[in-house]
BANU-595064 format. One record per residue (C-alpha): residue in three letters; x, y, z. Coordinates in Angstrom, 1 decimal. Layout:
N
+------+--------+--------+--------+
| resn |      u |      v |      w |
+------+--------+--------+--------+
|  ALA |      X |      Y |      Z |
...
+------+--------+--------+--------+
REM end
This chain:
252
+------+--------+--------+--------+
| resn |      u |      v |      w |
+------+--------+--------+--------+
|  MET |   -0.1 |    0.1 |    0.1 |
|  GLN |    3.0 |    2.4 |    0.8 |
|  GLY |    4.3 |    1.9 |   -2.6 |
|  GLN |    1.3 |    2.5 |   -4.4 |
|  ALA |    0.7 |    5.8 |   -2.4 |
|  GLN |    4.3 |    6.7 |   -3.2 |
|  GLN |    3.4 |    6.1 |   -6.7 |
|  GLN |    0.5 |    8.3 |   -7.0 |
|  ALA |    2.4 |   11.0 |   -5.5 |
|  TYR |    4.9 |   10.9 |   -8.3 |
|  ASP |    2.0 |   10.8 |  -10.7 |
|  ARG |    0.4 |   14.0 |   -9.3 |
|  GLY |    3.1 |   16.3 |   -8.9 |
|  ILE |    5.0 |   17.3 |  -12.0 |
|  THR |    7.8 |   18.8 |  -10.4 |
|  ILE |    8.5 |   15.5 |   -8.4 |
|  PHE |   11.1 |   13.0 |   -9.6 |
|  SER |   10.5 |    9.3 |   -9.0 |
|  PRO |   13.3 |    7.4 |   -7.5 |
|  ASP |   14.5 |    6.1 |  -11.0 |
|  GLY |   14.6 |    9.8 |  -12.3 |
|  ARG |   11.5 |   10.0 |  -14.1 |
|  LEU |    8.8 |   12.6 |  -14.4 |
|  TYR |    5.6 |   10.7 |  -14.9 |
|  GLN |    3.5 |   13.5 |  -16.2 |
|  VAL |    6.0 |   14.2 |  -19.0 |
|  GLU |    5.7 |   10.4 |  -20.0 |
|  TYR |    1.9 |   10.6 |  -19.8 |
|  ALA |    2.0 |   13.7 |  -22.5 |
|  ARG |    4.1 |   11.5 |  -24.6 |
|  GLU |    1.4 |    8.8 |  -24.4 |
|  ALA |   -1.0 |   11.5 |  -25.5 |
|  VAL |    1.1 |   12.4 |  -28.7 |
|  LYS |    1.2 |    8.5 |  -29.6 |
|  ARG |   -2.6 |    8.6 |  -29.7 |
|  GLY |   -3.0 |   11.7 |  -32.3 |
|  THR |   -3.1 |   10.9 |  -35.6 |
|  ALA |    0.3 |   10.8 |  -37.5 |
|  SER |    1.9 |   13.8 |  -39.2 |
|  ILE |    5.2 |   13.6 |  -41.3 |
|  GLY |    8.2 |   15.6 |  -41.9 |
|  VAL |   10.5 |   15.3 |  -44.9 |
|  ARG |   13.4 |   17.6 |  -45.4 |
|  THR |   14.6 |   17.5 |  -49.1 |
|  SER |   17.0 |   19.2 |  -51.2 |
|  GLU |   14.7 |   21.7 |  -52.7 |
|  GLY |   12.7 |   22.2 |  -49.6 |
|  VAL |   10.6 |   21.0 |  -46.8 |
|  VAL |    7.5 |   18.8 |  -46.9 |
|  LEU |    4.9 |   18.4 |  -44.1 |
|  ALA |    2.1 |   15.9 |  -44.4 |
|  ALA |   -0.6 |   15.0 |  -41.8 |
|  ASP |   -3.2 |   12.2 |  -41.5 |
|  LYS |   -6.6 |   13.9 |  -40.8 |
|  ARG |   -9.2 |   11.4 |  -41.1 |
|  SER |  -12.1 |   12.5 |  -39.4 |
|  ARG |  -14.1 |   10.2 |  -36.9 |
|  SER |  -17.5 |   10.9 |  -38.8 |
|  PRO |  -18.6 |   11.2 |  -42.3 |
|  LEU |  -20.8 |   14.1 |  -41.1 |
|  MET |  -17.7 |   16.2 |  -39.7 |
|  GLU |  -16.4 |   18.8 |  -42.2 |
|  PRO |  -13.1 |   17.9 |  -43.4 |
|  THR |  -11.7 |   21.6 |  -43.5 |
|  SER |  -12.2 |   21.9 |  -39.9 |
|  VAL |   -9.8 |   19.3 |  -38.9 |
|  GLU |   -6.5 |   21.3 |  -38.8 |
|  LYS |   -3.2 |   19.6 |  -38.4 |
|  ILE |   -0.8 |   21.9 |  -40.4 |
|  HIS |   -0.7 |   25.6 |  -39.9 |
|  LYS |    1.5 |   28.5 |  -41.2 |
|  ALA |    3.5 |   30.2 |  -38.5 |
|  ASP |    5.2 |   32.6 |  -40.6 |
|  ASP |    5.9 |   33.2 |  -44.4 |
|  HIS |    8.8 |   30.5 |  -44.4 |
|  ILE |    7.7 |   28.3 |  -41.7 |
|  GLY |    4.9 |   25.4 |  -41.3 |
|  ILE |    4.0 |   23.7 |  -38.5 |
|  ALA |    2.5 |   20.2 |  -38.3 |
|  SER |    1.3 |   18.7 |  -35.1 |
|  ALA |    0.2 |   15.4 |  -33.3 |
|  GLY |   -1.6 |   14.8 |  -30.0 |
|  HIS |   -4.0 |   17.2 |  -28.2 |
|  VAL |   -5.3 |   20.1 |  -30.8 |
|  ALA |   -6.0 |   22.3 |  -28.3 |
|  ASP |   -2.5 |   22.4 |  -26.6 |
|  ALA |   -1.2 |   22.5 |  -30.3 |
|  ARG |   -3.1 |   25.7 |  -31.2 |
|  GLN |   -1.6 |   27.5 |  -28.0 |
|  LEU |    2.0 |   26.5 |  -29.2 |
|  ILE |    1.4 |   27.7 |  -32.7 |
|  ASP |    0.0 |   30.9 |  -31.4 |
|  PHE |    3.1 |   31.2 |  -29.5 |
|  ALA |    5.2 |   30.7 |  -32.3 |
|  ARG |    3.6 |   33.1 |  -34.5 |
|  ARG |    4.1 |   35.8 |  -31.9 |
|  GLN |    7.8 |   35.0 |  -31.6 |
|  SER |    7.9 |   35.4 |  -35.4 |
|  GLN |    6.3 |   38.6 |  -35.6 |
|  VAL |    8.5 |   40.0 |  -32.7 |
|  ASN |   11.5 |   38.9 |  -34.1 |
|  ARG |   10.5 |   40.8 |  -37.6 |
|  LEU |    9.5 |   43.9 |  -35.7 |
|  ARG |   12.5 |   43.9 |  -33.3 |
|  TYR |   15.3 |   42.8 |  -36.0 |
|  GLY |   13.8 |   43.5 |  -39.4 |
|  GLU |   14.3 |   39.8 |  -40.5 |
|  PRO |   12.6 |   36.5 |  -40.5 |
|  ILE |   13.2 |   34.3 |  -37.4 |
|  GLY |   15.7 |   31.4 |  -37.9 |
|  ILE |   13.8 |   28.0 |  -37.8 |
|  GLU |   16.3 |   26.8 |  -34.8 |
|  THR |   15.6 |   29.9 |  -33.0 |
|  LEU |   12.0 |   29.7 |  -33.2 |
|  THR |   12.3 |   26.1 |  -32.3 |
|  LYS |   14.2 |   26.6 |  -29.0 |
|  GLU |   11.7 |   29.6 |  -28.3 |
|  VAL |    8.9 |   26.9 |  -28.5 |
|  THR |   10.8 |   24.4 |  -26.7 |
|  ASP |   12.0 |   26.8 |  -23.7 |
|  HIS |    8.1 |   27.8 |  -23.4 |
|  ILE |    7.3 |   23.9 |  -23.3 |
|  GLN |   10.0 |   23.0 |  -21.0 |
|  GLN |    8.6 |   25.8 |  -18.5 |
|  TYR |    5.6 |   23.7 |  -18.0 |
|  THR |    7.5 |   20.8 |  -16.6 |
|  GLN |    8.7 |   22.3 |  -13.9 |
|  VAL |    5.8 |   24.3 |  -12.5 |
|  GLY |    3.4 |   23.1 |   -9.9 |
|  GLY |   -0.2 |   23.6 |  -10.6 |
|  ALA |    0.4 |   23.2 |  -14.5 |
|  ARG |    0.8 |   20.2 |  -16.6 |
|  PRO |    2.9 |   19.4 |  -19.7 |
|  PHE |    1.8 |   20.1 |  -23.1 |
|  GLY |    0.4 |   16.7 |  -24.6 |
|  VAL |    1.5 |   17.4 |  -28.3 |
|  ALA |    4.5 |   17.1 |  -30.5 |
|  LEU |    5.2 |   19.4 |  -33.1 |
|  LEU |    7.0 |   19.3 |  -36.4 |
|  ILE |    8.7 |   22.7 |  -37.4 |
|  GLY |    9.9 |   23.0 |  -40.9 |
|  GLY |   11.0 |   25.8 |  -43.0 |
|  VAL |   13.6 |   27.4 |  -45.0 |
|  GLU |   16.5 |   29.6 |  -43.3 |
|  ASN |   18.9 |   31.5 |  -45.9 |
|  GLY |   18.0 |   29.1 |  -48.5 |
|  THR |   18.6 |   25.9 |  -46.4 |
|  PRO |   15.8 |   23.6 |  -45.6 |
|  ARG |   15.5 |   22.8 |  -41.7 |
|  LEU |   13.2 |   20.3 |  -40.1 |
|  TYR |   12.8 |   20.1 |  -36.1 |
|  GLU |   10.7 |   18.1 |  -33.8 |
|  THR |    9.7 |   19.1 |  -30.2 |
|  ASP |    9.0 |   16.7 |  -27.2 |
|  PRO |    6.5 |   17.3 |  -24.7 |
|  SER |    9.7 |   17.4 |  -22.2 |
|  GLY |   10.9 |   20.7 |  -24.1 |
|  THR |   13.6 |   18.9 |  -26.0 |
|  PRO |   14.3 |   20.0 |  -29.7 |
|  TYR |   15.6 |   17.5 |  -32.3 |
|  GLU |   16.5 |   18.2 |  -36.0 |
|  TRP |   15.9 |   15.4 |  -38.6 |
|  LYS |   16.1 |   14.7 |  -42.1 |
|  ALA |   13.0 |   12.7 |  -42.1 |
|  VAL |   10.6 |   12.3 |  -39.0 |
|  ALA |    7.0 |   10.9 |  -38.1 |
|  ILE |    5.0 |   11.8 |  -34.7 |
|  GLY |    1.8 |   10.6 |  -33.6 |
|  ALA |    0.4 |    7.2 |  -34.1 |
|  ASP |    2.1 |    4.1 |  -35.7 |
|  ARG |    5.3 |    6.2 |  -35.5 |
|  GLY |    7.6 |    3.1 |  -35.6 |
|  ASP |    6.1 |    1.9 |  -39.1 |
|  HIS |    6.2 |    5.4 |  -40.5 |
|  GLN |    9.6 |    6.0 |  -39.4 |
|  GLU |   10.9 |    2.4 |  -40.5 |
|  HIS |    9.4 |    3.6 |  -44.2 |
|  LEU |   11.2 |    6.8 |  -44.1 |
|  GLU |   14.5 |    4.9 |  -42.9 |
|  GLU |   14.2 |    2.6 |  -45.7 |
|  ASN |   13.3 |    5.1 |  -48.7 |
|  TYR |   14.7 |    8.4 |  -47.7 |
|  ARG |   17.6 |    9.8 |  -49.9 |
|  ASP |   19.4 |   12.9 |  -49.3 |
|  ASP |   18.9 |   13.9 |  -53.0 |
|  LEU |   14.9 |   13.8 |  -52.9 |
|  THR |   13.4 |   16.4 |  -54.9 |
|  LEU |   10.2 |   18.3 |  -53.3 |
|  GLU |    7.9 |   16.4 |  -55.5 |
|  GLU |    9.7 |   13.0 |  -54.3 |
|  GLY |    9.6 |   14.3 |  -51.1 |
|  ILE |    5.5 |   14.9 |  -51.1 |
|  ALA |    5.6 |   11.3 |  -52.5 |
|  LEU |    7.7 |    9.8 |  -49.6 |
|  ALA |    5.4 |   11.5 |  -46.9 |
|  LEU |    2.1 |   10.2 |  -48.6 |
|  GLU |    3.8 |    6.6 |  -49.1 |
|  ALA |    4.5 |    7.0 |  -45.3 |
|  ILE |    1.0 |    7.9 |  -44.1 |
|  ALA |   -0.6 |    5.3 |  -46.5 |
|  SER |    1.7 |    2.6 |  -45.2 |
|  THR |   -0.5 |    2.1 |  -42.2 |
|  ASN |   -3.8 |    2.5 |  -44.2 |
|  GLU |   -4.8 |   -0.6 |  -46.1 |
|  GLU |   -7.8 |    1.0 |  -47.6 |
|  GLY |   -5.9 |    3.6 |  -49.4 |
|  THR |   -5.9 |    7.4 |  -48.9 |
|  SER |   -8.4 |   10.0 |  -49.9 |
|  PRO |   -7.3 |   13.7 |  -50.7 |
|  ASP |   -9.7 |   14.9 |  -47.7 |
|  GLY |   -7.9 |   12.6 |  -45.3 |
|  VAL |   -4.6 |   14.1 |  -45.5 |
|  ASP |   -3.1 |   17.6 |  -45.4 |
|  VAL |    0.2 |   18.6 |  -47.3 |
|  ALA |    2.1 |   21.6 |  -47.2 |
|  THR |    5.7 |   22.7 |  -48.9 |
|  ILE |    8.2 |   25.3 |  -48.0 |
|  SER |   10.4 |   25.5 |  -51.1 |
|  ALA |   14.1 |   26.4 |  -50.6 |
|  GLU |   13.8 |   28.7 |  -53.9 |
|  THR |   10.8 |   30.7 |  -53.0 |
|  GLU |   11.1 |   30.5 |  -49.0 |
|  ARG |    7.4 |   30.5 |  -49.0 |
|  PHE |    4.8 |   28.1 |  -47.2 |
|  VAL |    2.4 |   26.8 |  -49.6 |
|  GLU |   -0.5 |   24.4 |  -48.5 |
|  LEU |   -1.7 |   21.9 |  -51.4 |
|  SER |   -5.4 |   21.9 |  -52.7 |
|  ASN |   -7.4 |   18.7 |  -52.5 |
|  GLU |   -6.9 |   18.6 |  -56.1 |
|  GLU |   -2.9 |   18.4 |  -56.1 |
|  ILE |   -3.3 |   16.3 |  -53.3 |
|  GLU |   -5.3 |   13.8 |  -55.4 |
|  GLU |   -2.9 |   14.1 |  -58.3 |
|  HIS |    0.2 |   13.1 |  -56.1 |
|  LEU |   -1.9 |   10.1 |  -54.7 |
|  ALA |   -3.0 |    8.8 |  -58.0 |
|  ALA |    0.3 |    9.3 |  -59.6 |
|  ASN |    1.9 |    6.8 |  -56.6 |
|  ASP |   -0.9 |    4.4 |  -56.7 |
|  LEU |   -2.1 |    5.5 |  -53.1 |
|  LEU |   -5.5 |    6.9 |  -54.0 |
|  ALA |   -8.5 |    5.2 |  -52.2 |
|  SER |  -10.7 |    3.6 |  -54.8 |
|  GLU |  -14.3 |    4.2 |  -55.1 |
|  ASP |  -15.1 |    0.6 |  -54.3 |
|  ASP |  -13.3 |    1.0 |  -51.0 |
|  GLU |  -15.1 |    4.1 |  -50.2 |
|  THR |  -18.6 |    2.7 |  -51.3 |
|  SER |  -17.8 |   -0.2 |  -48.9 |
|  GLU |  -16.9 |    2.1 |  -45.9 |
|  GLU |  -20.3 |    3.8 |  -46.4 |
+------+--------+--------+--------+
REM end
């Protein structure tokens, strides 16, 4: 009984380390990320690709209301996995920091600089009593002085830079697909194909344009661009990933 009481105390107190050096609330936040639908980031020689699985829970839900990819600045996009409400708070914070940098220094904020601003903010919520960690992971991708950059944030407040990465549900399967098929010389179009293939690798029925979001930040233009449903459908069809009408009918 005493051991259970101690375990519960470590669970409740975000600022209390367990005897083996763990913060249980941070680990629970990571579990919340695993329950969110997947997001994929791919860094190519021509820019960054962000893709997100946004399959809705009901056919009555408007697909446009499910937001998984956001524009943080002209040259930065953010994809999320986990609690959407937590993601919105962090994305609003990232947008404010981007604007502050433009006003203060007269130049776009660096991708690494913004990521560390966000992760510093996340980390504060792992050491303050009466608060809880953010139950979300973010992929922050963009172009800095012509160089594509891609970062992941963790609920602990740790930033990681990646060439290609998956967050959210089925991360292991998605990451394995990325590791097997990633090349340093990928074009932007090939990066889009790889990201869509990774999402489709865990969806046996195929992928529909309404069920996925894709955005790119080109190294040439340094501009965030979100693909339309028509463009996504073209990429899915070109890579034999499009859900057939028979599958959609059987689902209905």
